[in-house]
C-alpha positions in Angstrom: 2.4 -3.7 -6.8 0.7 -7.4 -7.4 -2.1 -8.7 -6.2 0.0 -10.7 -3.8 1.2 -7.5 -1.8 4.9 -7.8 -3.3 6.3 -4.3 -5.1 7.7 -5.2 -8.5 11.2 -4.2 -8.9 12.1 -1.0 -10.7 15.4 0.4 -12.3 14.0 3.8 -12.6 15.9 4.8 -9.0 19.5 5.9 -9.0 21.1 2.9 -7.7 24.7 5.3 -6.9 22.6 5.9 -3.6 24.0 2.3 -2.2 20.3 1.6 -1.2 19.1 -2.0 -0.5 16.3 -3.5 -2.5 14.2 -2.9 -0.1 14.7 0.5 0.0 14.7 1.5 -3.4 11.4 -0.5 -3.7 9.9 1.7 -0.7 11.0 4.8 -2.4 9.0 3.7 -5.3 6.2 3.4 -3.1 6.4 7.0 -2.0 7.1 8.1 -5.4 3.5 6.9 -6.6 2.2 9.4 -4.3 -1.1 7.0 -4.4 -1.0 6.3 -0.6 -2.7 8.6 2.4 -0.1 6.5 4.8 2.9 4.4 4.6 3.7 2.5 8.0 7.3 1.1 8.3 8.0 -2.1 10.9 11.5 -2.2 11.6 13.1 -5.7 12.2 16.9 -5.8 13.3 17.5 -2.2 12.1 15.7 -3.3 8.6 12.9 -2.7 6.8 10.7 -5.6 8.0 6.6 -5.0 6.9 5.1 -2.0 5.5 1.8 -1.5 5.6 -0.3 1.3 2.9 -3.0 3.2 3.6 -5.0 3.9 0.3 -8.4 6.3 0.4 -10.8 4.6 -2.0 -13.3 6.1 -3.8 -16.5 6.4 -2.5 -18.5 7.1 -6.0 -19.1 4.0 -8.5 -17.4 1.8 -6.0 -18.6 -1.6 -5.4 -17.3 -3.4 -1.9 -17.2 -6.2 -3.8 -14.9 -5.1 -6.2 -12.6 -3.8 -3.4 -12.5 -7.3 -1.8 -11.7 -9.0 -4.6 -8.8 -6.7 -5.5 -5.7 -8.4 -3.0 -5.9 -11.8 -1.3 -5.1 -10.0 2.2 -6.3 -6.7 3.0 -8.0 -4.6 5.5 -10.7 -2.8 4.8 -12.8 0.2 6.7 -16.3 1.4 5.8 -17.5 4.6 7.5 -21.0 5.6 7.6 -23.1 8.5 8.6 -26.5 9.4 8.3 -26.7 6.4 6.4 -24.7 7.8 3.6 -20.9 5.9 2.7 -18.5 8.9 3.7 -15.2 6.9 3.2 -13.4 3.4 2.3 -10.2 2.9 3.7 -7.9 -0.2 2.4 -4.6 -1.2 4.4 -2.1 -3.6 2.6 0.5 -5.4 4.2 3.3 -5.7 1.4 6.6 -7.7 1.8 10.0 -5.8 0.0 11.8 -8.5 -1.3 
């Protein structure tokens, strides 16, 4: 996926299954095993918007670097007893 939230086309998946480009891109995201959650919004029976949730490391991580990492994202920071315990990033992506 590039910094604008677009998934790059890959020819590593079998095309004999008659998958659409969006379905192939979604499988690529699933196989990356990088995301804690992948949410798919369907529109007229087809893949519409996809949201990727990613748990970020809380050690040696600067929020500024995460913020600069993508042009559009939602970042959730969880703090407990004054300590940073979780950083979660949600990325909307277009599969086209």
